[in-house]
Steps between C-alpha positions, in 0.01 A plus 500: 500500500848617412498834679367634827447854366118479504479258790410584857771475771450202727527690831230747397273217384541296821433803718172555320392136526592456865319822593180322394563193717390493863585221747224246551263559794635362830392165631503359855664158492580230749875502560532149355372634166695825494832367368594656166280806542596857588382669819245775447535637855772531762496216751566587866600257774202437733742416781870459571709229338601293686183536704690422822857439617626167362812286498674492163680169567480194720691565822475633853318826580700674771601835649826648371605615848493138617738371232712794382807365682464141369829342385598145399720482812231656722158398364183653641241254633132582443191311612279402204157563650290404200463442129322750271376380161346689212151413625567622856269781608527537878710807599813416698796699634871422531632555852868552588702179463233331290427449130249333274562257216333660196421393144548723198183707459389451860383798708786643704460495878481838670829623641718317248710697255712232334466150357811292560577256215532136613854494359600753769390256774520142617136457383382422850132428566445581870817701549699647211858618501565805278857524367463810287278805523340643183430870479183644647212453254658204322233285327223715645230645276302773675140583415496739204870450418418421137189710450343750738123517542351730236811496282455469123566142395466573128400801292242521224655384174706226666501164324366224725790254508523176700718680757245778537224242545704352784553840665133594477391161632744522791357842583150352519362643176251277319374731223661766280368747244670444164472585134373187324717331243381621157305256283664510157341344192732422207379448142691446176335608174555382145345262247843348449546388862490138613548367851820352635597139447584534131751684284431812297456452127400726210168659584515391865695644794509347846354728768791570731371837619202407713706241687800730546299804608284304743823375658643853505185634668511226763870568553427857611229395744179494295234232476548421131233341280598387152192515277693378196446589136242738354451519122527826307125550510351828626200341670705222655753749637234730646309206647816365659574838662141532626520151653821580688416842644343371822775245572801721434685802630713516184462351152812437290456438127788416268519525124371743241645824641666611175355694206495221239184364339509193723534691830140449609540586867605855420235540233217368720582645842661817369207583273235479771712697749543218749878512476743773401793362302824694528818478294793525739869569459573149630669198344400219456151592627402811304118494529291453815133536575331609821141576597218401733187292439159472660329709764762374743772653277715188507844581352595325177855476363576398142845359422668395171461151359871421478579307822826682572341840441197398707719414798688829469164678479387318810808620686464865403120533523299204633722425798492860635120502459466173695723627780310831517172306531657292778609811691870433451748788492728532310344337194817486291787253506812603693777633277879495530795643309708228342828463309420388144700197388425519126436781253136524392311709244146629540236663274547877512199682639364196685549388858611139476442235767738214432529174695823482698678303767616700802777389737640658814867593486747417772554816694160641409304605195355302211588375154242435229519267201255582218291207378299441184260784420297623204325205331669266748383678814303197621804271512699780664236551770501130587864538606490856635494629856490864393396742228768723351351845431644708218357850463352665191821694435734201539558335157778290652664428833863393510639218708621644829238773515248534782136421417167473681360155573163400644531200731258216436399253769651159446466204737834345420 
C-alpha cells in the first residue's frame, strides 16, 4: 500500500473491535494465586488495620505526662514492670511512674501514648532512666490508623501487585474476585516456515513470529501458548482453529493477511466469513484481521507475516484486546510528547509507528531518537523503548519538533 486514501483510520477500527470484546467472567481465587490478575470487584477491609494498637519500634511504652520534662541533666526514672512481645495477648495497663519494655509489633499496653526509643534511655531492665522525651504518639500505631474498617482497600480494575497482596493479606483477606488472565494461543502460518535453530535460506524462512508474539502476550499478562507452524492448507487451518477454541480466550494467527496469491489466511478465513480483513492507514502494518470463532465466539486476530509488522500489529490490536479481556483499563500504552532529535520522513496518508529510544531530559520532558523502521523494524524494536507516532498528514518531522511517543515497557 502506498496511500491511505481507501484505508480505514486506525482509531475508528480499534473502537469497533474493542466494542465487541467483553472482559472475561470473574473468578474467585485464593489470594496466593491472584497475583498478576485484575480485580473484578471492590475489596473492603473486614476490620481495621492495624487490628489493635501496636508499638512501631522496640522501646519502652510509657505515658507522655510522666516523661515530658525528661532532660539529660535531669533524667526521669520509670519502673519497668514487664516485657511485652509480639505474641503477648493478656491486656495490661501502664500506671503513673511505670512503663513496659515492648517489641516492635507488640500490642500496646492501655494508658500508654508513646514508645520511647532505647537510644533516649540508659536501656535499663528493672528501672530505666529517660534522658529525652519524644512527642506524644511517637512510634505508636493505633487501630485503624492505616485502614479503617469497611474502607476500600482496592477498586475493581486494580492490578494485583505483590504490594497489594501484602495489604490484602494483612487485612485478613484470603480470597478475591478477579478477571482471569486470558489464555492466548499463537500460530504462525506458511508453507515456507521452519522452526528456530537454523538459518533462513531460499524457500525457507525461520518462524520468528510465533515465538515473539507468545512472548509479547505473556509480557502483557496473558497465559500464552505457542502452537507453532501451520501449513497453508485450508483443512489444516480450520482444524487447528477448532482444536484451540476450548483452550483459548484469544487466537492470534500470523501470516497471509495480504491480497497476493500466496496469502492463504485471508483467502480461507475471509472467504468463509470467520474473519474480516481490513486495510488500515497504518505503516508498517497495513492489513489486520479480526473475527470470532465457535459457539463461544472466541476472538481471533490475524497479523502480518513480517516479524516487525507483526509486532507492531500486536501493539496496536492484539495487546488492547488482551487487556480488555483481562479487565484492564486503559488498554493502550501511555503516551508522552517528546523533542525529536533527528529529522524523519513518513509515508503520506499513513500513520507510522516507528521504533524509537526515549530519554528523560534534565529539568523535565523527553527526547526521542528514531531507530530503524520500514523493512528494518524488527531490529529497531529490539533496541526500542518507545514507538514514535507520525500522523497521516505528517510526511516529515524536523529535528527539534515535538512528536507523540508511546512508551514501551522495558526491564532494563
